[in-house]
C-alpha positions in Angstrom: 173.9 134.9 123.4 173.5 138.4 124.9 170.4 138.7 127.1 168.5 141.9 126.8 168.1 143.9 130.0 164.6 143.8 131.4 162.6 147.0 131.3 162.1 148.7 134.7 158.9 148.0 136.5 156.9 151.1 137.1 154.1 151.5 139.6 151.6 154.2 138.7 149.0 155.5 141.1 146.1 157.9 140.1 142.7 158.7 141.4 140.9 156.5 138.8 141.7 153.4 136.7 141.3 155.6 133.6 143.9 158.0 134.9 146.3 155.1 135.5 145.7 153.7 132.0 146.1 157.1 130.2 149.4 157.7 132.0 150.6 154.2 131.4 149.8 154.6 127.7 151.8 157.8 127.5 154.8 156.1 129.1 154.5 152.8 127.3 157.1 153.5 124.6 159.8 153.9 127.3 158.3 152.0 130.2 156.1 149.1 129.0 156.1 147.2 132.3 153.6 148.9 134.6 151.2 148.2 137.5 148.4 150.4 138.6 146.8 151.5 141.9 144.1 154.0 142.8 144.0 154.0 146.6 146.6 154.2 149.4 145.8 150.6 150.5 146.1 149.4 146.9 149.4 151.2 146.4 150.9 149.4 149.4 149.5 146.0 148.3 150.8 146.4 144.7 154.2 147.7 145.8 154.7 144.6 147.9 153.6 142.1 145.2 155.0 143.8 142.1 158.3 145.0 143.5 158.6 148.1 141.2 161.9 149.8 140.3 160.3 153.2 140.5 156.9 154.5 141.7 154.8 157.5 140.5 152.6 158.3 143.5 149.8 160.9 142.9 149.2 163.1 145.9 145.5 162.7 145.5 144.0 159.2 145.2 140.6 157.6 145.3 140.5 157.7 149.1 141.4 161.3 149.6 143.1 164.5 148.1 146.4 163.8 150.0 146.1 160.0 150.4 149.2 159.5 148.4 151.3 161.2 151.0 150.1 158.8 153.6 151.8 155.9 151.8 155.3 157.5 151.5 156.6 156.5 154.9 155.3 152.9 154.6 156.7 152.7 151.1 160.1 153.7 152.4 160.0 150.9 155.0 159.0 148.1 152.6 160.9 149.3 149.5 163.7 151.5 150.8 165.7 151.5 147.6 162.8 152.1 145.2 162.7 155.8 144.2 159.4 157.6 144.5 158.1 160.4 142.2 155.3 162.4 143.8 152.8 163.8 141.2 151.1 167.1 142.2 148.2 168.9 140.6 150.1 172.1 141.0 153.3 173.3 142.6 152.2 173.9 146.1 155.1 175.0 148.3 154.2 173.0 151.4 153.5 169.8 149.4 156.8 170.1 147.5 158.8 170.5 150.8 156.8 167.7 152.5 157.4 165.3 149.5 161.2 165.8 149.7 161.1 165.5 153.5 159.3 162.2 153.0 162.3 161.1 150.9 160.7 161.4 147.5 163.3 161.6 144.8 161.3 163.9 142.5 158.2 166.1 142.5 156.4 166.5 139.2 153.5 168.7 138.3 150.9 167.0 136.0 150.8 170.2 133.9 154.3 169.5 132.6 154.8 167.8 129.2 154.9 164.0 129.2 158.4 164.1 127.7 159.6 165.8 131.0 158.0 163.0 133.0 159.9 160.4 130.9 163.1 162.2 131.6 162.2 162.5 135.3 161.7 158.8 135.6 165.0 158.1 133.8 166.8 160.5 136.1 165.5 158.9 139.4 166.2 155.4 138.0 169.8 156.6 137.6 169.9 157.4 141.3 169.5 161.2 141.0 167.1 163.7 142.4 164.8 165.6 140.0 163.8 169.1 140.8 163.3 172.3 138.8 165.0 175.5 139.8 161.8 176.8 141.5 161.3 173.6 143.5 165.0 173.5 144.4 164.9 177.0 145.8 161.8 176.2 147.8 163.5 173.2 149.4 166.8 175.0 150.1 164.9 178.0 151.6 163.0 175.6 153.8 166.2 174.0 155.0 167.6 177.4 155.7 164.5 178.6 157.6 164.2 175.5 159.7 167.8 175.4 160.9 170.0 178.4 160.1 173.4 176.9 159.0 176.5 177.8 160.9 179.1 175.2 159.8 180.2 173.8 163.1 182.4 171.1 161.7 185.6 171.0 159.7 186.0 170.3 155.9 188.0 167.2 156.7 184.9 165.4 157.9 183.6 165.5 154.3 187.0 165.2 152.6 186.5 168.7 151.1 189.0 171.5 150.6 188.4 174.7 152.5 186.9 176.4 149.4 184.7 173.4 148.6 183.5 173.4 152.2 182.7 177.1 152.0 180.7 176.6 148.8 178.9 173.6 150.2 178.0 175.7 153.3 176.5 178.5 151.1 174.6 176.0 149.0 173.0 174.6 152.2 172.1 178.2 153.0 170.1 178.4 149.7 172.6 180.7 147.9 172.7 180.6 144.1 176.0 180.3 142.2 176.0 184.0 141.4 175.5 184.8 145.1 178.3 182.4 146.1 180.7 183.9 143.5 180.1 187.4 144.9 180.3 186.2 148.5 183.6 184.4 148.0 185.0 186.7 145.3 185.4 184.0 142.7 183.9 183.4 139.3 180.7 181.5 138.7 182.7 179.1 136.6 184.9 178.4 139.6 181.8 177.8 141.7 180.5 175.3 139.1 183.8 173.4 138.9 184.0 173.2 142.7 180.4 172.0 142.9 181.2 169.2 140.4 184.1 168.1 142.5 182.0 168.2 145.7 179.3 166.1 144.1 182.0 163.6 143.0 183.6 163.4 146.4 180.3 163.0 148.3 178.8 160.7 145.6 175.7 162.8 145.1 174.0 164.4 142.1 172.2 167.6 143.2 172.1 170.7 145.4 169.2 169.2 147.4 171.3 166.2 148.3 174.2 168.4 149.2 172.0 170.5 151.5 170.8 167.4 153.2 174.4 166.1 153.7 175.4 169.4 155.2 172.3 169.7 157.4 172.8 166.1 158.7 176.4 166.9 159.5 175.4 170.0 161.4 172.7 168.1 163.4 175.2 165.4 164.2 177.8 167.9 165.4 175.2 169.7 167.5 174.1 166.4 169.1 177.8 165.5 169.9 178.3 168.9 171.4 175.2 168.5 173.6 176.3 165.2 174.9 179.7 166.6 175.7 178.1 169.5 177.6 176.0 167.1 179.6 179.0 164.9 180.4 177.6 162.1 178.3 180.6 160.3 176.7 178.9 157.0 175.8 179.7 155.4 172.5 177.0 153.5 170.8 178.0 150.0 169.7 
């Protein structure tokens, strides 16, 4: 006998019990197994006992307008492999950037249709990052502003060809496909094909993840260079 897969467990947090119930009812056709929380303390308690597969954490909870953000770091420590979707009242630039910096896998505005939220949940359950074009640009711009990218390492470190590495570098600098095609004098179709191969090689699914990979690589290279300059040649076990 073939056993049916269990539906994913979804933790929903909102400011009020009614808000949780309304959201759960809207998602019930696709995600019938849900647990609810209305405060940051309750979110952490339910997360530990319920062991959800995905969490929708509202930025504003019963204990404060940004109480949901206070739980993100702790949630990462107790459920590191459970993706988090941060629900915002509106698309505030700083909150979007802070959410992704806190390792949220998606940012969703409650003004969007419920069908988009259903798709968002499915995407993050599949291990991908959900972000609209506007949110993506904000995050990439933030990466670029915080640490201007200067590609200190070689493509071999990421198993990329020279062209793929150049494209990845420009993605990390918040360049669009059109801008990359003009910069490298290639077609947008070629840019897209190379991006697909880059995602495949690095086992990622979005430009945000690529920007993070490139930024982490740069920071590691800068750290190694600093140790070398200081005569520090220790190797961590």
